[in-house]
BADO-28340 format. One record per residue (C-alpha): residue in one letter; residue number from 1; x, y, z. Coordinates in steps of 0.25 Angstrom, whole numbers, plus 2048, in hexadecimal, padded with zeros to 3 digits. Last residue first. Layout:
REM BADO-28340
<vexmar=A zafi=NUM X=X Y=Y Z=Z> .
...
END
This chain:
REM BADO-28340
<vexmar=R zafi=273 X=D15 Y=2FF Z=6FB> .
<vexmar=A zafi=272 X=D07 Y=2FA Z=700> .
<vexmar=A zafi=271 X=CFF Y=300 Z=6F6> .
<vexmar=N zafi=270 X=D09 Y=2FB Z=6EC> .
<vexmar=I zafi=269 X=D05 Y=2EC Z=6EF> .
<vexmar=A zafi=268 X=CF6 Y=2EF Z=6F0> .
<vexmar=D zafi=267 X=CF8 Y=2F6 Z=6E2> .
<vexmar=R zafi=266 X=D00 Y=2E9 Z=6DC> .
<vexmar=T zafi=265 X=CF6 Y=2E0 Z=6E3> .
<vexmar=A zafi=264 X=CEA Y=2E8 Z=6DD> .
<vexmar=L zafi=263 X=CF0 Y=2EA Z=6CF> .
<vexmar=A zafi=262 X=CF3 Y=2DA Z=6CF> .
<vexmar=A zafi=261 X=CE5 Y=2D8 Z=6D3> .
<vexmar=R zafi=260 X=CDF Y=2E0 Z=6C8> .
<vexmar=A zafi=259 X=CE8 Y=2DA Z=6BD> .
<vexmar=A zafi=258 X=CE4 Y=2CB Z=6C1> .
<vexmar=A zafi=257 X=CD5 Y=2D0 Z=6C2> .
<vexmar=E zafi=256 X=CD7 Y=2D6 Z=6B3> .
<vexmar=R zafi=255 X=CDD Y=2C9 Z=6AF> .
<vexmar=W zafi=254 X=CD3 Y=2C1 Z=6B6> .
<vexmar=D zafi=253 X=CC7 Y=2C8 Z=6B0> .
<vexmar=D zafi=252 X=CC1 Y=2BB Z=6AA> .
<vexmar=G zafi=251 X=CBE Y=2B5 Z=6B6> .
<vexmar=G zafi=250 X=CC8 Y=2AE Z=6C1> .
<vexmar=S zafi=249 X=CCD Y=2BC Z=6C7> .
<vexmar=A zafi=248 X=CD8 Y=2BF Z=6CF> .
<vexmar=Y zafi=247 X=CDE Y=2B2 Z=6CC> .
<vexmar=L zafi=246 X=CEB Y=2B7 Z=6C7> .
<vexmar=I zafi=245 X=CEB Y=2C3 Z=6D1> .
<vexmar=A zafi=244 X=CE9 Y=2BB Z=6DE> .
<vexmar=R zafi=243 X=CF0 Y=2AF Z=6DA> .
<vexmar=S zafi=242 X=CFD Y=2B6 Z=6D8> .
<vexmar=S zafi=241 X=D02 Y=2C1 Z=6E0> .
<vexmar=N zafi=240 X=D11 Y=2C3 Z=6E2> .
<vexmar=I zafi=239 X=D17 Y=2CF Z=6E8> .
<vexmar=M zafi=238 X=D24 Y=2D0 Z=6E2> .
<vexmar=M zafi=237 X=D2C Y=2DA Z=6EC> .
<vexmar=G zafi=236 X=D36 Y=2E4 Z=6ED> .
<vexmar=T zafi=235 X=D2F Y=2F2 Z=6EC> .
<vexmar=G zafi=234 X=D2D Y=2FD Z=6F6> .
<vexmar=R zafi=233 X=D3C Y=302 Z=6F2> .
<vexmar=Q zafi=232 X=D41 Y=2FD Z=700> .
<vexmar=N zafi=231 X=D3C Y=2EF Z=6FD> .
<vexmar=S zafi=230 X=D2D Y=2EA Z=700> .
<vexmar=G zafi=229 X=D2B Y=2DD Z=707> .
<vexmar=A zafi=228 X=D24 Y=2E0 Z=714> .
<vexmar=K zafi=227 X=D1B Y=2ED Z=711> .
<vexmar=V zafi=226 X=D17 Y=2E7 Z=704> .
<vexmar=T zafi=225 X=D13 Y=2DA Z=70B> .
<vexmar=A zafi=224 X=D0C Y=2E0 Z=716> .
<vexmar=P zafi=223 X=D04 Y=2E8 Z=70C> .
<vexmar=I zafi=222 X=D02 Y=2DC Z=702> .
<vexmar=D zafi=221 X=CFD Y=2D2 Z=70D> .
<vexmar=G zafi=220 X=D00 Y=2C5 Z=708> .
<vexmar=G zafi=219 X=CF3 Y=2BD Z=706> .
<vexmar=Q zafi=218 X=CF7 Y=2B0 Z=6FD> .
<vexmar=A zafi=217 X=CEE Y=2B3 Z=6F2> .
<vexmar=G zafi=216 X=CF2 Y=2C1 Z=6F1> .
<vexmar=I zafi=215 X=D00 Y=2C4 Z=6F8> .
<vexmar=G zafi=214 X=D09 Y=2B7 Z=6FB> .
<vexmar=P zafi=213 X=D15 Y=2B9 Z=6F1> .
<vexmar=V zafi=212 X=D20 Y=2C3 Z=6F3> .
<vexmar=L zafi=211 X=D2C Y=2C3 Z=6EB> .
<vexmar=L zafi=210 X=D37 Y=2CC Z=6F1> .
<vexmar=P zafi=209 X=D41 Y=2D4 Z=6EA> .
<vexmar=M zafi=208 X=D4D Y=2D7 Z=6F3> .
<vexmar=D zafi=207 X=D4E Y=2E5 Z=6F9> .
<vexmar=G zafi=206 X=D54 Y=2E2 Z=707> .
<vexmar=V zafi=205 X=D54 Y=2D3 Z=70A> .
<vexmar=R zafi=204 X=D52 Y=2D2 Z=719> .
<vexmar=E zafi=203 X=D48 Y=2DD Z=71B> .
<vexmar=R zafi=202 X=D40 Y=2D8 Z=70F> .
<vexmar=V zafi=201 X=D40 Y=2CA Z=715> .
<vexmar=K zafi=200 X=D3C Y=2CE Z=722> .
<vexmar=A zafi=199 X=D31 Y=2D6 Z=71C> .
<vexmar=L zafi=198 X=D2C Y=2CA Z=715> .
<vexmar=E zafi=197 X=D2D Y=2C3 Z=721> .
<vexmar=E zafi=196 X=D23 Y=2CC Z=728> .
<vexmar=P zafi=195 X=D1A Y=2CC Z=71B> .
<vexmar=F zafi=194 X=D18 Y=2BE Z=71B> .
<vexmar=T zafi=193 X=D0D Y=2BA Z=710> .
<vexmar=A zafi=192 X=D13 Y=2C3 Z=706> .
<vexmar=G zafi=191 X=D1D Y=2B8 Z=705> .
<vexmar=V zafi=190 X=D2C Y=2BA Z=702> .
<vexmar=V zafi=189 X=D33 Y=2B5 Z=6F6> .
<vexmar=L zafi=188 X=D41 Y=2BB Z=6F4> .
<vexmar=A zafi=187 X=D49 Y=2C2 Z=6EA> .
<vexmar=C zafi=186 X=D57 Y=2C0 Z=6E4> .
<vexmar=Q zafi=185 X=D5C Y=2C7 Z=6D8> .
<vexmar=G zafi=184 X=D67 Y=2D1 Z=6DE> .
<vexmar=N zafi=183 X=D73 Y=2C9 Z=6D9> .
<vexmar=A zafi=182 X=D78 Y=2C4 Z=6E6> .
<vexmar=N zafi=181 X=D6B Y=2C1 Z=6EC> .
<vexmar=W zafi=180 X=D6E Y=2B3 Z=6F0> .
<vexmar=R zafi=179 X=D76 Y=2B8 Z=6FC> .
<vexmar=D zafi=178 X=D71 Y=2C2 Z=705> .
<vexmar=A zafi=177 X=D63 Y=2C5 Z=6FF> .
<vexmar=V zafi=176 X=D60 Y=2B6 Z=6FD> .
<vexmar=L zafi=175 X=D67 Y=2B1 Z=70A> .
<vexmar=G zafi=174 X=D5F Y=2BB Z=712> .
<vexmar=A zafi=173 X=D52 Y=2B9 Z=70C> .
<vexmar=V zafi=172 X=D55 Y=2AA Z=70E> .
<vexmar=H zafi=171 X=D58 Y=2AC Z=71D> .
<vexmar=L zafi=170 X=D4C Y=2B4 Z=71E> .
<vexmar=Y zafi=169 X=D44 Y=2A8 Z=718> .
<vexmar=L zafi=168 X=D4B Y=29F Z=722> .
<vexmar=P zafi=167 X=D47 Y=2A6 Z=72F> .
<vexmar=V zafi=166 X=D53 Y=2AC Z=735> .
<vexmar=G zafi=165 X=D57 Y=2A7 Z=743> .
<vexmar=D zafi=164 X=D65 Y=2A6 Z=741> .
<vexmar=I zafi=163 X=D66 Y=297 Z=73F> .
<vexmar=T zafi=162 X=D5B Y=299 Z=734> .
<vexmar=E zafi=161 X=D4C Y=299 Z=738> .
<vexmar=V zafi=160 X=D41 Y=291 Z=731> .
<vexmar=F zafi=159 X=D36 Y=29B Z=72D> .
<vexmar=Q zafi=158 X=D38 Y=299 Z=71D> .
<vexmar=L zafi=157 X=D37 Y=28A Z=71F> .
<vexmar=D zafi=156 X=D29 Y=288 Z=724> .
<vexmar=S zafi=155 X=D26 Y=296 Z=723> .
<vexmar=G zafi=154 X=D23 Y=294 Z=714> .
<vexmar=G zafi=153 X=D18 Y=28B Z=717> .
<vexmar=K zafi=152 X=D0D Y=297 Z=716> .
<vexmar=N zafi=151 X=D12 Y=29B Z=70A> .
<vexmar=S zafi=150 X=D16 Y=2A9 Z=706> .
<vexmar=T zafi=149 X=D26 Y=2A6 Z=705> .
<vexmar=R zafi=148 X=D30 Y=2AC Z=70D> .
<vexmar=C zafi=147 X=D3D Y=2AA Z=705> .
<vexmar=L zafi=146 X=D3C Y=2A5 Z=6F7> .
<vexmar=V zafi=145 X=D47 Y=2AA Z=6EE> .
<vexmar=I zafi=144 X=D45 Y=2B2 Z=6E3> .
<vexmar=V zafi=143 X=D4F Y=2B2 Z=6D8> .
<vexmar=G zafi=142 X=D4F Y=2BD Z=6CE> .
<vexmar=K zafi=141 X=D56 Y=2BC Z=6C2> .
<vexmar=E zafi=140 X=D62 Y=2C5 Z=6BC> .
<vexmar=Q zafi=139 X=D6D Y=2BD Z=6C3> .
<vexmar=W zafi=138 X=D68 Y=2AF Z=6BD> .
<vexmar=S zafi=137 X=D73 Y=2A9 Z=6C7> .
<vexmar=L zafi=136 X=D69 Y=2AB Z=6D2> .
<vexmar=Y zafi=135 X=D60 Y=2A1 Z=6CD> .
<vexmar=P zafi=134 X=D6B Y=296 Z=6CC> .
<vexmar=Q zafi=133 X=D6F Y=29A Z=6DB> .
<vexmar=V zafi=132 X=D61 Y=297 Z=6E1> .
<vexmar=S zafi=131 X=D64 Y=288 Z=6E3> .
<vexmar=D zafi=130 X=D72 Y=28B Z=6E8> .
<vexmar=Y zafi=129 X=D6E Y=294 Z=6F2> .
<vexmar=G zafi=128 X=D66 Y=28C Z=6FA> .
<vexmar=M zafi=127 X=D5B Y=281 Z=6F9> .
<vexmar=Y zafi=126 X=D50 Y=288 Z=700> .
<vexmar=P zafi=125 X=D51 Y=295 Z=6F8> .
<vexmar=N zafi=124 X=D45 Y=292 Z=6EF> .
<vexmar=V zafi=123 X=D45 Y=29A Z=6E2> .
<vexmar=T zafi=122 X=D3B Y=2A4 Z=6DB> .
<vexmar=V zafi=121 X=D3F Y=2AA Z=6CD> .
<vexmar=A zafi=120 X=D43 Y=2B6 Z=6C6> .
<vexmar=D zafi=119 X=D42 Y=2BD Z=6B9> .
<vexmar=A zafi=118 X=D3B Y=2B2 Z=6B2> .
<vexmar=Q zafi=117 X=D42 Y=2AD Z=6A4> .
<vexmar=Y zafi=116 X=D38 Y=2A0 Z=6A5> .
<vexmar=R zafi=115 X=D42 Y=297 Z=69E> .
<vexmar=E zafi=114 X=D4E Y=29E Z=6A1> .
<vexmar=F zafi=113 X=D4D Y=2A5 Z=6AF> .
<vexmar=A zafi=112 X=D43 Y=29C Z=6B6> .
<vexmar=E zafi=111 X=D47 Y=28E Z=6AF> .
<vexmar=Q zafi=110 X=D55 Y=291 Z=6AF> .
<vexmar=A zafi=109 X=D55 Y=294 Z=6BE> .
<vexmar=Y zafi=108 X=D4D Y=287 Z=6C0> .
<vexmar=Q zafi=107 X=D58 Y=27F Z=6B9> .
<vexmar=E zafi=106 X=D64 Y=287 Z=6C0> .
<vexmar=A zafi=105 X=D5C Y=283 Z=6CE> .
<vexmar=T zafi=104 X=D5C Y=274 Z=6CA> .
<vexmar=S zafi=103 X=D6D Y=275 Z=6C9> .
<vexmar=G zafi=102 X=D6C Y=27E Z=6D6> .
<vexmar=I zafi=101 X=D63 Y=276 Z=6DF> .
<vexmar=D zafi=100 X=D54 Y=279 Z=6DF> .
<vexmar=G zafi=99 X=D4A Y=284 Z=6E4> .
<vexmar=R zafi=98 X=D41 Y=28B Z=6DA> .
<vexmar=K zafi=97 X=D36 Y=293 Z=6E0> .
<vexmar=A zafi=96 X=D30 Y=294 Z=6D1> .
<vexmar=D zafi=95 X=D29 Y=2A2 Z=6D1> .
<vexmar=L zafi=94 X=D2F Y=2A7 Z=6C3> .
<vexmar=V zafi=93 X=D30 Y=2B7 Z=6C7> .
<vexmar=I zafi=92 X=D2E Y=2BE Z=6B9> .
<vexmar=P zafi=91 X=D32 Y=2CD Z=6BA> .
<vexmar=L zafi=90 X=D28 Y=2D7 Z=6B2> .
<vexmar=Q zafi=89 X=D2F Y=2E2 Z=6AB> .
<vexmar=P zafi=88 X=D2F Y=2D8 Z=69E> .
<vexmar=Y zafi=87 X=D20 Y=2D9 Z=69E> .
<vexmar=Q zafi=86 X=D1B Y=2D5 Z=690> .
<vexmar=E zafi=85 X=D27 Y=2CD Z=68B> .
<vexmar=R zafi=84 X=D2D Y=2C7 Z=699> .
<vexmar=V zafi=83 X=D1D Y=2C4 Z=69C> .
<vexmar=Y zafi=82 X=D1A Y=2BC Z=690> .
<vexmar=R zafi=81 X=D28 Y=2B4 Z=691> .
<vexmar=L zafi=80 X=D23 Y=2B1 Z=6A0> .
<vexmar=L zafi=79 X=D15 Y=2AD Z=69A> .
<vexmar=A zafi=78 X=D1C Y=2A4 Z=690> .
<vexmar=E zafi=77 X=D25 Y=29C Z=699> .
<vexmar=L zafi=76 X=D1A Y=29B Z=6A3> .
<vexmar=Q zafi=75 X=D11 Y=295 Z=698> .
<vexmar=A zafi=74 X=D1D Y=28B Z=694> .
<vexmar=E zafi=73 X=D1D Y=288 Z=6A3> .
<vexmar=A zafi=72 X=D0E Y=284 Z=6A3> .
<vexmar=G zafi=71 X=D0E Y=276 Z=6A7> .
<vexmar=Q zafi=70 X=D03 Y=279 Z=6B0> .
<vexmar=S zafi=69 X=D0C Y=275 Z=6BC> .
<vexmar=A zafi=68 X=D18 Y=27E Z=6B6> .
<vexmar=F zafi=67 X=D0F Y=28A Z=6B5> .
<vexmar=Y zafi=66 X=D0A Y=28B Z=6C2> .
<vexmar=A zafi=65 X=D17 Y=286 Z=6C9> .
<vexmar=I zafi=64 X=D1E Y=292 Z=6C2> .
<vexmar=Q zafi=63 X=D19 Y=29D Z=6CA> .
<vexmar=P zafi=62 X=D19 Y=2A7 Z=6C1> .
<vexmar=K zafi=61 X=D1D Y=2B6 Z=6C7> .
<vexmar=I zafi=60 X=D1A Y=2C2 Z=6C0> .
<vexmar=G zafi=59 X=D21 Y=2D0 Z=6C3> .
<vexmar=C zafi=58 X=D20 Y=2DE Z=6C9> .
<vexmar=V zafi=57 X=D11 Y=2DE Z=6C7> .
<vexmar=Y zafi=56 X=D05 Y=2E8 Z=6C3> .
<vexmar=P zafi=55 X=D06 Y=2EB Z=6B5> .
<vexmar=A zafi=54 X=D09 Y=2DC Z=6B2> .
<vexmar=T zafi=53 X=CFA Y=2D7 Z=6B9> .
<vexmar=A zafi=52 X=CF2 Y=2D4 Z=6AD> .
<vexmar=D zafi=51 X=CFD Y=2D0 Z=6A3> .
<vexmar=V zafi=50 X=D03 Y=2C7 Z=6AD> .
<vexmar=I zafi=49 X=CF5 Y=2C2 Z=6AF> .
<vexmar=A zafi=48 X=CF2 Y=2BF Z=6A1> .
<vexmar=R zafi=47 X=CFF Y=2B9 Z=69F> .
<vexmar=C zafi=46 X=CFD Y=2B0 Z=6AA> .
<vexmar=F zafi=45 X=CEF Y=2AB Z=6A5> .
<vexmar=E zafi=44 X=CF4 Y=2AA Z=696> .
<vexmar=Y zafi=43 X=D00 Y=2A2 Z=69B> .
<vexmar=I zafi=42 X=CF9 Y=298 Z=6A4> .
<vexmar=A zafi=41 X=CED Y=297 Z=69A> .
<vexmar=D zafi=40 X=CF6 Y=292 Z=68F> .
<vexmar=P zafi=39 X=CF0 Y=285 Z=68D> .
<vexmar=R zafi=38 X=CE2 Y=28C Z=68F> .
<vexmar=G zafi=37 X=CD9 Y=284 Z=699> .
<vexmar=Q zafi=36 X=CD5 Y=290 Z=6A1> .
<vexmar=I zafi=35 X=CD8 Y=29E Z=699> .
<vexmar=E zafi=34 X=CCA Y=2A4 Z=699> .
<vexmar=A zafi=33 X=CC5 Y=29D Z=6A6> .
<vexmar=P zafi=32 X=CCF Y=2A4 Z=6AF> .
<vexmar=F zafi=31 X=CDA Y=29D Z=6B5> .
<vexmar=R zafi=30 X=CDA Y=297 Z=6C2> .
<vexmar=Q zafi=29 X=CDB Y=288 Z=6BF> .
<vexmar=P zafi=28 X=CE7 Y=28C Z=6B7> .
<vexmar=D zafi=27 X=CEF Y=291 Z=6C2> .
<vexmar=P zafi=26 X=CF8 Y=29B Z=6BD> .
<vexmar=D zafi=25 X=D02 Y=29F Z=6C9> .
<vexmar=L zafi=24 X=D08 Y=2AD Z=6C3> .
<vexmar=G zafi=23 X=D0D Y=2B6 Z=6CF> .
<vexmar=I zafi=22 X=D0B Y=2C4 Z=6CC> .
<vexmar=M zafi=21 X=D14 Y=2CD Z=6D3> .
<vexmar=L zafi=20 X=D11 Y=2DA Z=6DA> .
<vexmar=M zafi=19 X=D1A Y=2E3 Z=6DF> .
<vexmar=S zafi=18 X=D15 Y=2EF Z=6D5> .
<vexmar=N zafi=17 X=D19 Y=2FC Z=6D0> .
<vexmar=S zafi=16 X=D1A Y=2F5 Z=6C2> .
<vexmar=H zafi=15 X=D27 Y=2FD Z=6BE> .
<vexmar=V zafi=14 X=D2C Y=2FE Z=6CC> .
<vexmar=W zafi=13 X=D2B Y=2F1 Z=6D1> .
<vexmar=A zafi=12 X=D2E Y=2EB Z=6C2> .
<vexmar=Q zafi=11 X=D3B Y=2F2 Z=6C2> .
<vexmar=D zafi=10 X=D40 Y=2EC Z=6CE> .
<vexmar=L zafi=9 X=D3B Y=2DE Z=6C9> .
<vexmar=K zafi=8 X=D44 Y=2E0 Z=6BD> .
<vexmar=E zafi=7 X=D4F Y=2E5 Z=6C5> .
<vexmar=T zafi=6 X=D4F Y=2D9 Z=6CE> .
<vexmar=F zafi=5 X=D4D Y=2CF Z=6C2> .
<vexmar=T zafi=4 X=D58 Y=2D4 Z=6BB> .
<vexmar=M zafi=3 X=D57 Y=2DD Z=6AF> .
<vexmar=S zafi=2 X=D5C Y=2D9 Z=6A1> .
<vexmar=M zafi=1 X=D69 Y=2DE Z=69D> .
END
């Protein structure tokens, strides 16, 4: 019996002593000179970053748009195969933010869980339960639902109040916790840029895992994030950093710089625990 996403994540938090997740957002224009222009540059860059940062992270999060826009889906498949073989302990979250009607969602779920064999996928709840249910039917896989996002415009919709005066992001948190999470496979996306809302979500959903973007390049405060979002065991978060680690150096020491940035970020998170 293979491990569920939640079990794998629980083990990764302990095994790596880390709540840092490395986000893979490969931008060929920012690649180091030695791999510029190679047909497999995206694969080589991401593979080297994974090798450099694997000891310090609790998982990896490839953002599918960065691969699809470059026609590099085959490189993403190869990369995730490499991660599963070399670092089987690390959960893979496919950051796709999918949200569509049931029959289409079935195809997206197949893409995430069969084609890419990800352990979890990010989804958009705007179209309601029947658009998320096809992912939930893969009971061993994680379904990470957008809740309070780290971007400025998130407030346009997420702060709208429901009839009983609850902001929509907290309504989503409650819906996922109380009704969608029957198999214990759900998590929520809550940005580090809003620690007060992060604390409210944690209070509402108990020990449910949270994917927390927004530290690093987006400026989220690490101590405030750890204080607001940790669960009762002092874990509970996948705190994502992408650009600040990926592009820590544009020179020949880019691998070592990424490793140093990951280590420093992990240690900063742990110091706040």
